[in-house]
C-alpha positions as CSV (number, residue, x, y, z in Angstrom):
1,M,95.1,116.6,147.2
2,F,96.2,119.6,145.0
3,E,97.5,120.0,141.5
4,A,99.7,122.9,140.3
5,S,101.0,124.2,137.1
6,H,104.3,125.0,138.7
7,P,106.0,124.3,142.0
8,F,104.3,126.1,144.8
9,A,106.9,126.9,147.5
10,F,104.5,127.4,150.4
11,F,103.3,123.9,150.0
12,D,106.8,122.6,149.5
13,Y,107.8,124.2,152.8
14,F,104.9,122.8,154.8
15,R,104.8,119.4,152.9
16,V,101.3,119.9,151.8
17,P,100.5,117.2,149.2
18,Y,100.4,118.2,145.7
19,G,101.5,117.4,142.3
20,V,102.8,119.4,139.4
21,A,101.1,119.0,136.0
22,S,101.9,120.5,132.6
23,P,100.4,124.0,132.4
24,D,98.8,123.0,129.1
25,T,97.1,119.9,130.5
26,L,96.0,121.1,133.9
27,D,92.2,120.8,133.9
28,G,92.3,120.2,130.2
29,R,93.1,123.8,129.3
30,S,96.0,126.2,129.5
31,A,96.8,127.3,132.9
32,G,97.5,130.8,131.5
33,P,100.6,132.8,130.4
34,A,104.0,132.0,132.0
35,P,103.7,134.9,134.3
36,V,100.7,133.2,136.1
37,G,100.8,129.9,138.0
38,R,97.7,127.9,138.9
39,L,96.9,125.7,142.0
40,R,93.6,123.8,142.4
41,P,92.2,121.0,144.4
42,A,92.4,117.7,142.7
43,G,88.9,116.9,141.5
44,T,86.8,114.7,139.3
45,P,87.4,115.7,135.7
46,G,84.6,117.7,134.4
47,N,83.5,119.0,137.8
48,P,84.2,122.7,138.3
49,V,86.8,123.4,141.0
50,R,88.0,126.7,142.4
51,S,91.6,127.7,141.7
52,L,94.3,129.8,143.2
53,F,96.3,131.8,140.7
54,W,99.5,133.6,141.6
55,L,102.0,136.0,139.9
56,R,105.3,134.7,138.8
57,P,107.5,137.8,138.5
58,A,110.5,136.0,137.3
59,M,108.7,134.8,134.3
60,I,107.5,138.2,133.1
61,P,109.0,138.9,129.7
62,G,111.1,142.1,129.3
63,S,110.9,144.5,132.2
64,P,108.8,143.5,135.2
65,E,108.1,147.1,135.9
66,K,105.5,147.2,133.1
67,I,103.3,144.8,135.2
68,C,104.4,145.1,138.7
69,G,106.4,147.1,141.3
70,L,109.0,146.1,143.9
71,G,108.4,147.4,147.3
72,R,107.1,146.9,150.8
73,Y,103.3,146.3,151.0
74,Q,100.6,145.7,153.5
75,L,97.9,143.0,153.1
76,A,95.5,142.3,155.9
77,D,97.3,142.7,159.1
78,F,100.9,141.7,157.8
79,I,103.7,143.2,155.7
80,L,105.0,141.7,152.4
81,F,108.1,142.4,150.4
82,G,108.5,141.7,146.8
83,W,107.1,142.3,143.3
84,M,103.4,143.2,143.3
85,A,101.2,143.3,140.1
86,H,99.6,146.6,139.4
87,N,95.8,146.5,139.3
88,A,95.8,147.9,135.7
89,A,97.8,145.0,134.5
90,V,95.7,142.2,136.3
91,P,92.8,142.0,133.9
92,G,95.2,141.2,131.0
93,L,96.9,138.6,133.0
94,L,93.6,136.9,133.8
95,R,91.8,137.4,130.5
96,D,91.4,133.7,129.8
97,L,91.3,132.5,133.4
98,G,87.7,133.2,134.6
99,H,84.9,135.6,134.4
100,G,83.9,138.6,136.4
101,W,87.3,139.3,138.1
102,R,87.2,142.1,140.7
103,A,89.7,143.5,143.2
104,A,88.4,141.9,146.5
105,Q,91.1,142.9,149.1
106,T,93.3,145.9,148.8
107,V,97.1,145.9,149.3
108,T,98.7,149.2,150.2
109,D,102.2,150.4,149.7
110,A,104.7,151.7,152.3
111,D,102.9,155.2,152.3
112,G,99.5,153.5,153.0
113,Q,98.2,154.0,149.5
114,P,96.3,151.5,147.6
115,A,98.8,149.8,145.2
116,A,97.3,146.4,144.3
117,A,94.8,143.9,145.3
118,V,93.9,140.2,145.8
119,W,91.3,139.4,143.1
120,R,88.3,137.1,143.0
121,D,85.9,136.1,140.2
122,D,82.4,134.9,139.9
123,D,83.3,131.2,140.3
124,G,85.3,131.7,143.5
125,N,88.7,131.7,141.9
126,V,91.5,133.8,143.5
127,F,94.4,135.6,142.1
128,L,97.4,136.6,144.3
129,P,99.3,139.6,142.7
130,F,102.5,138.3,144.2
131,D,104.6,135.2,144.4
132,P,104.4,133.4,147.8
133,G,107.6,131.8,147.3
134,E,109.3,135.1,146.6
135,V,107.8,136.7,149.7
136,M,109.2,133.9,151.9
137,H,112.5,134.3,150.2
138,Y,112.7,138.0,150.8
139,F,112.2,137.4,154.5
140,W,114.4,134.5,155.0
141,S,117.4,136.0,153.2
142,E,117.0,139.5,154.6
143,K,116.6,140.7,151.1
144,Y,113.9,143.0,152.3
145,R,116.6,145.2,153.8
146,A,117.5,146.5,150.4
147,V,113.9,147.2,149.2
148,G,113.2,150.8,148.9
149,R,116.9,151.7,149.5
150,S,119.2,153.2,147.0
151,A,122.3,151.1,145.8
152,A,124.4,153.9,147.5
153,S,122.7,153.6,150.8
154,V,123.2,149.7,150.7
155,T,126.8,150.1,149.8
156,A,127.3,152.7,152.7
157,R,125.7,150.4,155.2
158,A,128.1,147.6,154.1
159,A,131.0,149.7,154.4
160,A,130.0,150.8,157.9
161,L,129.8,147.2,158.8
162,R,133.2,146.5,157.6
163,G,134.5,149.6,159.4
164,Y,133.0,148.3,162.6
165,Y,134.9,145.0,162.5
166,L,138.1,146.7,161.6
167,A,137.9,149.1,164.5
168,R,136.6,146.9,167.1
169,P,139.8,145.0,168.0
170,V,141.7,148.4,168.8
171,L,138.7,149.8,170.9
172,P,138.8,149.3,174.7
173,R,135.9,147.0,175.8
174,A,134.4,149.6,178.0
175,L,134.3,152.0,175.1
176,Q,132.7,149.3,172.8
177,L,129.9,148.9,175.3
178,R,129.4,152.6,175.8
179,L,129.1,153.0,172.0
180,R,126.7,150.2,171.5
181,R,124.6,151.4,174.4
182,V,124.3,154.8,172.8
183,F,123.5,153.4,169.4
184,T,120.6,151.3,170.7
185,R,118.6,154.6,170.9
186,V,118.9,154.8,167.0
187,Q,118.4,151.0,166.5
188,S,115.3,150.9,168.6
189,R,113.4,153.4,166.3
190,S,113.2,150.6,163.6
191,S,109.6,149.3,163.4
192,F,110.5,146.3,161.4
193,P,111.3,143.6,162.1
194,G,109.5,143.8,165.4
195,W,111.5,143.0,168.6
196,P,111.5,140.8,170.6
197,L,109.0,139.0,168.4
198,E,108.3,139.3,164.7
199,D,105.1,137.7,163.5
200,N,104.6,139.1,159.9
201,L,105.8,136.1,158.1
202,H,103.8,133.6,160.2
203,D,100.7,135.7,159.9
204,F,101.2,135.3,156.2
205,Y,101.5,131.6,156.6
206,S,98.1,131.6,158.5
207,W,96.4,133.7,155.9
208,L,97.6,131.4,153.1
209,F,96.5,128.4,155.0
210,A,93.1,129.8,155.4
211,L,92.9,130.7,151.8
212,V,93.8,127.2,150.5
213,T,91.3,125.5,153.1
214,E,88.7,127.7,151.7
215,L,89.4,126.6,148.2
216,A,89.6,123.0,149.2
217,G,86.4,123.2,151.2
218,G,87.8,121.4,154.1
219,P,91.0,120.6,156.2
220,V,94.3,120.6,154.4
221,P,97.0,118.0,155.5
222,F,100.6,119.0,156.2
223,L,103.6,117.3,157.8
224,D,103.8,118.4,161.4
225,L,106.6,120.8,162.2
226,W,108.3,118.6,165.0
227,P,108.8,114.8,165.5
228,D,107.1,112.3,167.9
229,G,104.0,114.7,168.6
230,R,106.0,117.4,170.1
231,S,104.6,120.8,169.6
232,W,107.8,123.0,169.8
233,A,111.6,122.8,170.2
234,L,114.0,124.0,172.6
235,V,117.7,124.2,171.4
236,L,120.6,125.4,173.7
237,T,123.7,126.7,171.9
238,H,126.9,128.6,173.2
239,D,129.5,130.5,171.4
240,V,132.9,130.4,173.2
241,E,134.6,133.6,172.0
242,T,137.8,133.9,174.2
243,D,140.2,131.8,176.1
244,A,138.5,133.1,179.2
245,G,135.1,131.8,178.0
246,Y,136.8,128.5,177.3
247,R,137.9,128.2,180.8
248,D,134.5,129.3,182.2
249,M,132.3,126.8,180.2
250,G,131.3,125.3,183.6
251,L,129.3,128.4,184.5
252,L,126.6,127.4,182.0
253,R,127.3,123.8,181.4
254,D,127.0,123.0,185.2
255,I,123.5,124.5,185.2
256,E,122.5,122.3,182.2
257,R,124.1,119.2,183.6
258,A,122.2,119.5,186.9
259,R,118.9,119.5,185.0
260,G,119.6,116.9,182.4
261,Y,120.1,119.3,179.4
262,T,122.5,118.9,176.6
263,S,123.7,121.8,174.4
264,S,125.9,122.8,171.4
265,W,129.3,124.5,171.9
266,N,130.7,126.6,169.1
267,F,134.6,127.0,169.3
268,V,137.0,129.5,167.4
269,P,139.9,127.2,166.3
270,L,142.6,129.8,165.9
271,R,141.8,132.2,168.7
272,Y,142.5,129.9,171.6
273,Q,143.6,126.3,172.1
274,V,140.8,123.8,172.0
275,D,141.9,120.5,173.6
276,D,140.6,117.3,171.9
277,D,139.8,115.8,175.4
278,V,137.4,118.7,176.1
279,V,135.6,118.1,172.7
280,R,135.5,114.4,173.5
281,A,134.1,115.0,177.0
282,L,131.3,117.2,175.5
283,E,130.5,114.4,173.1
284,D,130.5,111.8,175.9
285,E,127.9,113.8,177.7
286,G,125.7,113.9,174.6
287,C,126.7,117.5,173.7
288,E,127.6,118.9,170.2
289,V,130.4,120.9,169.0
290,G,130.3,123.4,166.1
291,V,132.7,125.7,164.4
292,H,132.5,129.5,165.2
293,G,134.5,130.9,162.3
294,L,138.3,130.8,162.2
295,R,139.6,133.7,164.1
296,H,136.6,135.8,165.2
297,D,137.8,138.8,163.4
298,G,134.8,139.6,161.2
299,H,136.5,138.6,158.0
300,D,135.3,135.0,157.3
301,L,132.3,136.2,155.2
302,E,133.4,139.6,154.0
303,S,134.0,138.2,150.5
304,R,134.0,135.0,148.5
305,R,137.7,135.2,148.1
306,T,138.4,135.5,151.8
307,L,135.9,132.6,152.6
308,E,137.7,130.4,150.0
309,Q,141.0,131.1,151.6
310,R,139.8,130.3,155.1
311,L,137.3,127.6,154.4
312,P,139.9,124.7,154.2
313,A,141.0,125.3,157.7
314,M,137.6,125.6,159.0
315,R,136.7,122.3,157.5
316,D,139.8,120.6,158.8
317,Y,138.6,121.5,162.3
318,A,135.1,120.5,161.6
319,R,136.4,116.9,160.7
320,R,138.6,116.9,163.8
321,W,135.7,117.9,166.1
322,N,133.0,115.9,164.2
323,A,131.3,119.2,163.8
324,V,128.4,119.5,161.3
325,G,127.3,123.0,162.3
326,F,128.5,126.6,161.9
327,R,127.8,129.9,163.5
328,S,129.5,133.1,162.2
329,P,131.3,135.3,164.8
330,A,129.0,138.3,165.7
331,T,126.3,136.6,163.5
332,Q,127.9,138.1,160.4
333,R,126.0,136.6,157.4
334,H,125.9,136.8,153.6
335,W,123.1,134.8,152.0
336,E,124.9,133.9,148.8
337,L,128.1,132.9,150.6
338,M,126.5,130.7,153.4
339,P,126.0,127.6,151.2
340,M,129.7,127.6,150.3
341,L,130.6,126.7,153.9
342,G,129.6,123.1,153.2
343,F,128.2,122.4,156.8
344,D,124.9,120.6,157.3
345,Y,123.4,123.7,159.0
346,D,124.2,127.3,159.8
347,S,122.9,129.2,162.8
348,S,124.1,132.6,162.1
349,Y,120.7,134.4,161.3
350,T,118.5,135.8,164.0
351,D,114.7,135.9,163.7
352,T,114.8,139.5,164.7
353,D,117.5,141.5,166.3
354,P,117.8,145.4,165.7
355,Y,120.8,145.6,168.2
356,E,123.5,143.5,166.4
357,P,126.3,145.2,164.4
358,Q,124.5,143.6,161.4
359,P,120.9,144.2,162.4
360,G,117.8,142.7,160.8
361,G,116.7,139.0,160.9
362,C,115.0,136.3,158.8
363,C,111.6,136.9,160.5
364,T,111.0,133.3,161.3
365,Y,111.1,131.1,164.3
366,L,111.3,128.0,162.2
367,P,114.2,126.3,160.3
368,Y,114.4,126.8,156.6
369,F,116.8,126.1,153.7
370,N,119.3,128.3,151.9
371,Q,120.0,125.8,148.9
372,E,121.2,122.6,150.6
373,M,122.0,124.2,154.0
374,V,119.6,124.2,156.8
375,E,119.4,127.5,158.6
376,L,118.5,127.4,162.3
377,P,117.7,130.9,163.3
378,I,118.6,132.3,166.7
379,T,115.2,133.1,168.2
380,M,116.0,134.5,171.7
381,A,117.8,137.8,172.5
382,Q,121.5,137.2,173.0
383,D,122.5,137.2,176.6
384,H,125.1,140.0,175.9
385,T,122.6,142.1,174.1
386,L,119.8,141.7,176.7
387,F,121.8,142.2,179.9
388,A,124.9,144.1,179.1
389,I,123.7,146.3,176.2
390,L,120.0,146.9,177.0
391,Q,120.8,146.5,180.8
392,N,117.8,144.3,181.6
393,P,117.8,143.4,185.3
394,E,116.3,139.9,184.9
395,A,115.2,137.3,182.4
396,G,111.6,138.3,181.8
397,T,112.3,139.1,178.0
398,W,113.6,135.4,177.6
399,L,110.7,133.9,179.4
400,R,107.9,135.8,177.7
401,K,109.2,135.2,174.3
402,A,109.9,131.5,175.1
403,R,106.2,131.1,176.1
404,L,105.0,132.9,172.9
405,L,107.1,130.7,170.7
406,R,105.8,127.5,172.5
407,E,102.2,128.7,171.8
408,R,103.2,129.3,168.0
409,H,104.8,125.9,167.9
410,G,108.1,127.5,167.1
411,M,111.7,126.8,167.9
412,V,113.3,128.4,170.9
413,L,117.1,128.5,169.9
414,I,119.0,130.5,172.6
415,L,122.6,131.7,172.3
416,T,124.6,132.2,175.6
417,H,128.3,132.8,176.0
418,P,130.5,131.5,178.9
419,D,132.5,134.6,178.3
420,Y,129.8,136.8,179.9
421,A,128.5,134.4,182.4
422,G,130.4,136.1,185.3
423,D,127.2,138.3,185.1
424,R,124.9,137.0,187.7
425,R,121.9,138.3,185.7
426,I,122.8,135.9,182.8
427,V,123.4,132.9,184.9
428,D,120.3,133.5,187.0
429,G,118.2,134.1,183.9
430,Y,119.6,131.1,182.1
431,R,118.7,129.0,185.2
432,S,115.1,130.4,185.2
433,L,114.6,129.6,181.5
434,L,115.7,125.9,181.9
435,D,113.7,125.5,185.1
436,E,110.5,127.0,183.3
437,F,110.3,124.1,180.8
438,S,112.2,121.3,182.5
439,E,108.9,119.5,183.1
440,D,107.1,120.5,180.0
441,D,106.3,117.3,178.1
442,T,105.2,119.1,174.9
443,V,108.8,120.3,174.1
444,W,111.4,118.7,172.1
445,H,114.8,119.0,173.7
446,A,117.0,118.9,170.7
447,L,120.6,119.6,169.6
448,P,121.0,121.7,166.5
449,R,122.3,118.7,164.4
450,D,119.1,116.9,165.4
451,V,116.9,119.8,164.3
452,A,118.8,120.0,161.0
453,T,118.5,116.3,160.4
454,W,114.8,116.3,161.1
455,W,114.2,119.3,158.8
456,R,116.1,117.5,156.0
457,N,113.9,114.3,156.6
458,R,110.9,116.3,156.6
459,A,111.8,118.0,153.4
460,A,112.4,114.6,151.8
461,S,109.0,113.1,152.8
462,T,105.6,113.4,151.3
463,L,102.0,112.6,152.4
464,R,100.1,109.9,150.5
465,E,96.4,109.2,151.0
466,G,95.4,105.7,151.5
467,A,92.6,103.5,152.9
468,G,93.5,104.5,156.3
469,G,93.8,108.2,155.7
470,W,97.0,110.3,155.0
471,Q,100.3,108.6,155.5
472,I,103.9,109.8,155.5
473,A,106.3,108.4,153.0
474,G,109.9,108.9,153.4
475,P,112.5,109.4,156.1
476,A,110.2,111.4,158.4
477,A,107.7,108.5,158.6
478,A,109.0,107.1,161.9
479,G,108.6,110.2,164.0
480,G,106.3,112.4,161.9
481,R,102.8,113.1,162.4
482,V,100.1,114.6,160.0
483,R,98.3,117.7,160.9
484,F,95.5,119.6,159.4
485,A,95.0,123.2,158.7
486,T,91.3,123.9,159.1
487,P,89.0,126.5,157.4
488,V,88.2,128.1,160.8
489,P,89.1,131.7,161.0
490,G,92.0,132.3,163.5
491,D,92.9,128.7,163.7
492,E,96.2,128.6,165.6
493,G,97.0,125.0,164.5
494,T,98.4,126.5,161.2
495,R,101.1,128.5,162.8
């Protein structure tokens, strides 16, 4: 349906059909200098069509600061992070790509001052002063956390995190809780990412869909997010952190079993003894087992060297347990190191969580890729955080967010711990959450490995137009559905 001069990450992610043509042959003329990419609806040769141009900062020769600035920006009602082309540089970039270019939509910087703009020309072409793929990457990888901060402050924050993991084992549990409760007063001051729901990236997706449907002049097909016509996903996961939690697995599993749910259980192999018959019993019930680090001491991902030393043992236990998934203890994470783990999926990122020792979040409630690894973000507040740290009396936060994610066609991936299930608020809250959606026929009840497999199949599939309309080609054809983003303002179907 579209042709592009270069890969367009937004279309790749949503599986919108398009082809990549040579920049010198697209539409019979040059698509512009290397720093500019071009996307256009596929049309009849000779007939004018409107194009979307976008900045490609990585292809700017020399220093990108001459043309653009790295920062936090506001466009419409959402925040962006990345490189943004200065208005003064845009006419030079677009000199041979249209006529009558003008700044049409202002982009402001972190101080609220005009910094850039979305440009339009007399023929209806549009220029984005940023790279949508880079914007997505800055959110997913949490790279946004370093934007606007000095190298010294980033180093100091990393050192503080290491210090926390070093000190935690010698601090009494009661003191740990008191310190974390006090620190929430500081953490809650952060306005971004929003908590308990962060919508900026998904608002950006909706804005882009509205833009490409405008250019196409009609609905734009994409591959549905979930299989078999389901509109959202519910994924239950547990981290078993101690021997006490291992003994108390029934406090949560019994609630699920009584309601017909299955779940994933992540074990720490060198912190307590995990019996093979327990693993087999979970598998026989249709549950999944994953690896939760090696010792739960905060060192697995502190450096490449440490990870390389520990990885063989973790992989041995993964083979023993038929485990294809990983979650880092205390959701410690390092974007560049995660793919080294070699698991099918990782579930160490949160969508948003200011209250963890490593705060932040990937800002999405959908899966995504880090190289070949599928990332399944934790999209619900952790039980310990919600009840023990924030002292919530009941599960209202869980229920409200789950309903919002259902409306947004997202993934409700919850993490609970049998270690803390002696707290009646957690048990009652978990029971309420499962009861809330037990009769919902729009939900896909899935294990993490199922979601990872589906997301890989989806990424390996394409849409092709035939006599009967758009069809799915590839491994997602069996369960996939074609959906359409429409050029109707505020259409929720694109979320």
